[in-house]
Structures are given as C-alpha cells and as structure tokens.
C-alpha positions as CSV (number, residue, x, y, z in Angstrom):
1,M,-19.2,-29.0,13.8
2,Y,-19.4,-25.2,13.9
3,D,-18.3,-23.6,17.2
4,A,-19.8,-20.3,18.0
5,P,-17.1,-17.6,17.6
6,T,-15.8,-15.9,20.7
7,M,-14.3,-12.4,20.7
8,I,-11.6,-11.9,23.3
9,D,-10.4,-8.4,24.2
10,V,-6.6,-8.3,24.6
11,D,-3.9,-5.7,25.3
12,Q,-0.5,-5.8,23.7
13,H,1.0,-8.2,26.2
14,Q,-1.9,-10.6,26.3
15,L,-1.8,-10.7,22.5
16,I,1.8,-11.6,22.4
17,D,1.3,-14.3,25.0
18,A,-1.6,-15.7,23.0
19,I,0.5,-15.8,19.8
20,R,3.3,-17.6,21.7
21,A,0.8,-20.2,22.9
22,L,-0.4,-21.1,19.5
23,P,0.1,-24.9,18.8
24,D,2.1,-26.0,15.8
25,D,0.0,-27.0,12.8
26,P,1.5,-27.8,9.4
27,R,-1.3,-26.0,7.7
28,Y,0.0,-22.7,8.9
29,A,3.3,-21.0,8.1
30,R,5.1,-19.2,10.9
31,A,4.2,-15.9,9.4
32,A,2.3,-12.8,10.5
33,I,0.4,-10.8,7.9
34,F,-0.6,-7.2,8.6
35,D,-2.9,-4.9,6.8
36,A,-1.3,-1.4,6.8
37,D,-3.8,1.5,7.1
38,H,-5.5,1.8,10.5
39,T,-3.7,-1.5,11.5
40,L,-0.1,-0.5,11.7
41,W,-0.8,3.2,11.8
42,S,-3.8,5.5,12.4
43,A,-3.9,7.0,8.9
44,D,-4.6,6.0,5.3
45,L,-1.4,6.1,3.4
46,G,-3.0,6.0,-0.1
47,D,-5.5,8.7,0.7
48,D,-2.9,11.0,2.4
49,A,-0.7,10.7,-0.7
50,F,-3.6,11.3,-3.0
51,R,-4.7,14.4,-1.2
52,L,-1.2,15.9,-1.1
53,A,-0.7,15.2,-4.8
54,L,-4.1,16.6,-5.6
55,R,-3.6,19.7,-3.6
56,E,-0.3,20.4,-5.3
57,R,-1.6,19.4,-8.7
58,M,1.1,16.8,-9.2
59,F,-0.9,14.4,-11.4
60,R,-0.1,13.9,-15.1
61,E,-2.2,13.7,-18.2
62,E,-1.4,10.0,-18.5
63,A,-3.8,9.5,-15.6
64,G,-6.7,10.9,-17.6
65,P,-8.0,7.8,-19.4
66,G,-8.0,5.6,-16.3
67,L,-9.8,8.3,-14.3
68,R,-12.4,8.7,-17.0
69,R,-13.1,4.9,-16.9
70,I,-13.9,5.1,-13.2
71,L,-16.1,8.2,-13.7
72,E,-18.1,6.5,-16.5
73,R,-18.5,3.4,-14.3
74,I,-20.0,5.6,-11.6
75,R,-22.1,7.4,-14.1
76,E,-20.3,10.8,-13.9
77,S,-19.1,12.9,-16.8
78,P,-15.4,13.5,-17.0
79,T,-14.3,17.1,-16.9
80,G,-11.2,16.7,-19.0
81,D,-8.9,17.9,-16.2
82,V,-7.1,15.1,-14.3
83,H,-7.2,17.0,-11.0
84,E,-10.9,17.8,-11.3
85,D,-11.6,14.2,-12.3
86,A,-9.6,12.8,-9.4
87,A,-11.3,15.2,-7.0
88,L,-14.8,14.2,-8.3
89,I,-14.2,10.5,-7.8
90,H,-13.0,11.2,-4.2
91,A,-16.0,13.3,-3.5
92,R,-18.4,10.7,-4.8
93,Y,-16.7,8.0,-2.7
94,M,-17.1,10.2,0.4
95,E,-20.8,10.5,-0.5
96,G,-21.2,6.8,-0.9
97,A,-21.7,6.9,-4.7
98,A,-18.4,5.3,-5.5
99,S,-17.2,2.0,-4.1
100,E,-14.1,1.0,-2.2
101,Q,-12.9,-0.7,-5.4
102,D,-13.3,2.6,-7.3
103,I,-11.3,4.6,-4.8
104,I,-8.5,2.1,-4.5
105,E,-8.2,2.1,-8.2
106,A,-8.4,5.9,-8.5
107,E,-5.8,6.5,-5.8
108,L,-3.4,4.2,-7.7
109,I,-3.9,5.0,-11.4
110,C,-3.7,8.8,-10.6
111,Y,0.1,8.3,-10.6
112,A,0.2,7.1,-14.3
113,G,3.2,8.8,-15.9
114,W,5.2,8.9,-12.6
115,S,8.4,6.9,-12.0
116,I,8.7,4.5,-9.1
117,D,11.3,6.7,-7.5
118,A,9.0,9.7,-7.6
119,L,6.2,7.8,-5.9
120,R,8.6,6.5,-3.2
121,E,9.8,10.0,-2.6
122,L,6.2,11.1,-2.1
123,A,6.0,8.4,0.6
124,R,9.2,9.6,2.2
125,R,7.8,13.1,2.3
126,L,4.7,11.9,4.0
127,L,6.8,10.1,6.6
128,R,8.8,13.3,7.3
129,E,5.6,15.4,7.5
130,G,3.7,13.3,10.0
131,L,2.9,9.8,8.8
132,K,5.6,8.2,11.1
133,S,4.0,9.9,14.2
134,S,0.7,8.2,13.3
135,Y,2.1,4.7,13.8
136,H,0.4,3.0,16.8
137,E,2.6,2.9,19.9
138,E,2.1,-0.8,20.0
139,T,3.1,-1.5,16.4
140,E,6.8,-1.8,16.7
141,P,6.9,-3.8,20.0
142,I,4.4,-6.3,18.5
143,V,6.5,-6.6,15.3
144,R,9.7,-7.1,17.2
145,A,8.1,-9.6,19.5
146,L,6.9,-11.7,16.6
147,E,10.3,-11.5,14.9
148,A,11.9,-12.8,18.2
149,E,9.5,-15.7,18.1
150,G,10.7,-16.6,14.5
151,Y,7.8,-15.1,12.6
152,R,8.2,-13.8,9.1
153,I,6.5,-10.4,8.9
154,H,4.5,-9.4,5.8
155,V,2.3,-6.5,4.9
156,V,-0.6,-6.6,2.4
157,S,-2.3,-3.3,1.8
158,G,-4.9,-1.8,-0.5
159,S,-2.7,1.4,-0.7
160,P,-0.3,1.8,-3.7
161,H,2.4,-0.8,-3.6
162,W,5.4,1.6,-3.8
163,L,4.1,3.8,-1.0
164,V,3.5,0.8,1.2
165,Q,7.0,-0.5,0.6
166,E,8.6,2.8,1.6
167,A,6.4,3.1,4.7
168,V,7.1,-0.4,6.1
169,E,10.8,-0.1,5.7
170,S,10.7,2.6,8.4
171,L,9.4,-0.2,10.7
172,G,12.4,-2.4,9.8
173,V,10.2,-4.6,7.5
174,H,11.9,-5.4,4.2
175,A,10.2,-3.9,1.2
176,D,10.1,-7.3,-0.5
177,H,7.8,-8.5,2.3
178,A,5.2,-5.9,1.5
179,V,2.7,-5.7,-1.3
180,G,0.0,-3.2,-2.2
181,A,-2.2,-2.4,-5.2
182,R,-0.1,-2.2,-8.3
183,V,-0.2,-1.1,-11.9
184,R,1.9,-2.3,-14.8
185,V,5.3,-0.5,-15.1
186,E,6.5,0.1,-18.7
187,G,10.0,1.6,-19.3
188,G,10.3,2.5,-15.6
189,V,7.0,4.5,-15.8
190,L,3.7,3.7,-14.0
191,T,0.7,3.1,-16.3
192,D,-3.0,3.1,-15.6
193,K,-3.3,-0.7,-16.2
194,L,-4.0,-2.6,-13.0
195,E,-1.9,-5.7,-12.1
196,A,-3.6,-8.7,-10.4
197,P,-4.2,-9.3,-7.7
198,V,-5.9,-6.2,-6.5
199,T,-5.0,-6.3,-2.8
200,F,-8.5,-6.1,-1.3
201,W,-10.9,-8.8,-0.2
202,E,-9.9,-12.2,-1.7
203,G,-7.1,-10.4,-3.5
204,K,-5.2,-10.1,-0.2
205,V,-5.2,-13.8,0.1
206,E,-3.9,-14.2,-3.5
207,A,-1.1,-11.8,-2.6
208,F,0.2,-13.6,0.5
209,R,0.2,-16.9,-1.6
210,L,3.2,-15.3,-3.3
211,W,5.1,-15.9,-0.1
212,L,3.4,-18.8,1.7
213,G,2.3,-21.0,-1.2
214,A,-0.4,-23.4,-0.1
215,Q,0.0,-22.7,3.6
216,N,-2.0,-20.1,5.5
217,P,-0.5,-17.6,8.0
218,K,-0.6,-18.3,11.7
219,V,-1.6,-14.8,12.5
220,V,-3.4,-12.0,10.6
221,F,-4.0,-8.4,11.7
222,G,-6.7,-6.3,10.0
223,D,-9.3,-3.6,10.6
224,S,-11.9,-3.7,7.8
225,D,-14.0,-6.1,5.9
226,G,-11.4,-5.8,3.1
227,D,-9.2,-7.9,5.4
228,L,-11.9,-10.5,6.1
229,A,-10.7,-13.2,3.8
230,M,-7.2,-12.9,5.2
231,L,-8.5,-13.0,8.8
232,L,-10.6,-16.1,8.1
233,S,-7.6,-17.9,6.7
234,A,-5.5,-17.4,9.8
235,Q,-4.9,-19.7,12.8
236,L,-5.4,-16.6,14.9
237,A,-7.3,-13.6,13.7
238,V,-6.6,-10.2,15.3
239,A,-9.1,-7.4,14.6
240,V,-7.3,-4.1,15.2
241,N,-9.8,-1.4,16.1
242,P,-12.2,-3.2,13.8
243,R,-15.0,-1.5,11.9
244,P,-18.6,-2.5,12.7
245,G,-18.9,-4.6,9.5
246,L,-15.8,-6.6,10.2
247,K,-16.9,-7.4,13.8
248,A,-20.2,-8.6,12.5
249,A,-18.6,-10.6,9.8
250,L,-16.2,-12.3,12.1
251,E,-19.1,-13.2,14.5
252,D,-21.0,-14.6,11.6
253,R,-18.3,-16.5,9.7
254,R,-15.3,-17.3,11.9
255,N,-15.2,-20.7,13.5
256,G,-13.7,-20.3,17.0
257,V,-11.9,-17.5,18.8
258,W,-10.9,-14.2,17.3
259,Y,-9.0,-11.4,19.1
260,H,-10.1,-7.8,19.5
261,F,-7.1,-5.5,19.9
262,M,-7.6,-1.7,20.5
263,P,-4.4,0.3,20.1
264,Q,-4.3,3.2,22.7
265,R,-2.3,6.0,21.2
266,T,-0.2,7.0,18.2
267,L,3.5,7.8,18.6
268,A,2.5,11.5,18.6
269,G,0.3,10.7,21.6
270,R,-3.1,11.0,19.9
271,V,-5.7,8.9,21.6
272,I,-7.2,6.3,19.2
273,V,-11.0,6.2,19.0
274,A,-13.0,3.2,18.0
275,H,-14.3,3.2,14.4
276,D,-18.0,3.7,14.0
277,T,-18.1,3.4,10.2
278,D,-17.2,0.8,7.6
279,R,-15.7,3.4,5.2
280,I,-12.1,2.6,4.7
281,I,-11.2,6.2,4.1
282,L,-12.4,8.6,6.8
C-alpha cells in the first residue's frame, strides 16, 4: 500500500538525530551518498572550472570533435575554434536550448588532451581561490557525525571525476570514495570518449553500485532531479535546498517520509537562498 509522502523540515542536529534513529535493515548498507554541487557546497565545481579554463583559453584542439558532436546535436554550427564552440554550448544551455546532459558532457570533454594531474591542479586552484569557502557550514559536521556512527561516506557527482576527487579530499573523504563524470584515459591523457555510467539520473545509482553491490544506501543527500533516482533508493532521503522539480518529484514518487534540509550559510558567511529554478547550473 502506498503511503502519502511526508516532508519534514530539519536542522543539522535534528537530521543527525533522525539518521541515528534509523532501524537496521539488511537491504540498506551503512553508507551515506552525497551529491556534490549545491549539496556539499554552494557552487558548481564543473561549471566553475569550465568558466575559468574558458576565460584563460586553456582548452586544447583535442576537444574539438567532441564539442562539435554536441553542437550538431543541438542544431548549431561549429565555429572551428574550441573556445568559441565551448562558449556557444554554454550559452545555449543558459537559454534552455541545450540539455543538462549536453552541458555535463561539454564540461567534461572540453578537457580532452589534458593529463589527470593538470585537471586535478585546476581543482586545487579553484579551492585556493574560493571554492573551499563556498562549502556549507553544516557539511563537515554532518560528515564527521556520520563517520562517528560508522557510515561509509561516498560522493557521486555530475561534475568531472578528477575535479570531484580533489575537492572531496579537502573534506577528509578519500578520493576512491568519490566518482564523477568520466572520459576514457589513454596513455595518461583524457579523451573525448565518455565512460559509463554518466553520473546523472539513473547513472548515479549505477555508480554507487560499484561500492554497495545489491544493497542500497541508508542515507542519500541531493538537491536536483538529477539526484532523484539515488534519493528514491535510500532508506532516508535528504533533499538539500531542493529545486522545485525535485520537491515535486519526491512528493509524487517517494513512499513515506523525506527530509528537507536548508543549509544556512557558507564557510565564507554567505547566506544561502532557496533555489527557485530546476537549472543545475545557475
């Protein structure tokens, strides 16, 4: 029998208490899965890196064929310049003419020709230049409380894999416990060939199966409908400053309780405002 879903507003301490009170159930692994962007921090790591690399014209010609594929898919003519092509895809996404899948792919394959070390250094630069200060004040206390309760912490993000790994290590989460969108690596160099699963929608569930096998996670944290499949799989779903579409989807599809958690400030003291759009990149 289907029980009407119930949204419960919680603060950081109420949330931790609710997680501690979860009953044991063999269907669920003692694991907490977090989305990254706008869930752990009030920023979009993939977009911040993309904008920086675009501004400083850091992309390589190897990205050209992959960017052209996306432009043709959205019925735009490639310019022949990787930076102009990348900027055009981004502009069309902001206008609503390119999809979330398109922008996730574009903000990954734009690094074709780069080494993994170069991409991780880009993440370190972002952390030095302000990303770390955009982490929610509540993020680290929640992660540490979960670890104290014996939870394994994992992060599944639509941002590029190697950027995400670097960013979560600054939270004390091992890089091997994080996964993002990936391309094939050949000879130590990133290509424009996507690797499955693409970590969005059901692809996020496929990704956490690498760690949990047939079990589902006890707790999942996410903010957008790209996290919906993960949230529906959890014993306890935590929507972090959820977008309107995610709230509606949870009310429509989740059986039982789900938690609404609104972070208050970033580490820099910026007040966090409720999202009024479903766009994953603001």
